[in-house]
N, C-alpha and C positions, 0 to 999 in steps of 0.2 A: 595437519592443516588441510582443510577442504579445498577443492578447486576454486570455489567462489571466494574463499578467504584469500587464496593466493592471487587470484585475479584482482581483487580489491587492493591488496597490498602492493601489487605491481602497478597500480595507477588507474585501473579501470574503474569506472563509476558503478556504484551499486544502484539497483532500482528499488525505490521506496514507494509503496502504494498507500495512499491516504483515502479512507472511506468514511464519508459523512454525508447525511442528507441535507445538511444546512450549509449553503454556499459560503456564509461568513466564516464558519469554522474551517472549511477547506482553505480559504484564503489565508486565515491566520496561521494555520499549521504549515501551509506551504511556505509562507514568508519566514517562519521560524527555521524551517529545515533547509531553505535555500542556501544558507550559510555553510552547509556541509558540502556543497559542490557535488551533489549526487543527482541522479535522475529521479525527479519527483513526479509521480503520476497520481491523478485524483480520480475518484469514482463517487457518484452521488447516491448509490444504492448497493445493496448486497449483490443483486443480480449483475449490475454493471461491474462490480469488483470481480466476480467470477469470470466474466467475459475478459477482463483485463488479464487475469491469471492464465487464461488460455493463450494469450498473445505472447507473453514473456514470463521469465522467472523474477521473483522479487526477494530481496534480502530481508526486507521488513514490510509488514502490513500493519498499519494502524487503523483499527476499527472502532467506530462509534457503536456503543451497545444499544442505544435507543434510536432505531430507524423504523420507518413506517412499515414497509412491505416485509422485509426480511431483516431481523435485528442482527446485531454483531455476533451474538452467540450462535445463531443459526448459520450465519455466513462462515464463521470460524469452523463450525462442524463440517460444512461442505468442503472447505479448504483442506481440512485434515484428511478427508477421504479422497 
């Protein structure tokens, strides 16, 4: 079991990042995930998502693949590196 899994199992909240350039989608996804009682963070672009990733670690990142400046595939590529 990883340290993150142990921390989550011990009661610490996991960080979840939602990335979408449409505000309505962010609201909808956040409202769905709020029931998980975890830390939900949103970003409106790939660039903003990368900035958020520099601030803290995330257990899950949900990416929209169709975004204007940097799509989800490109963002995912930067995250992996």
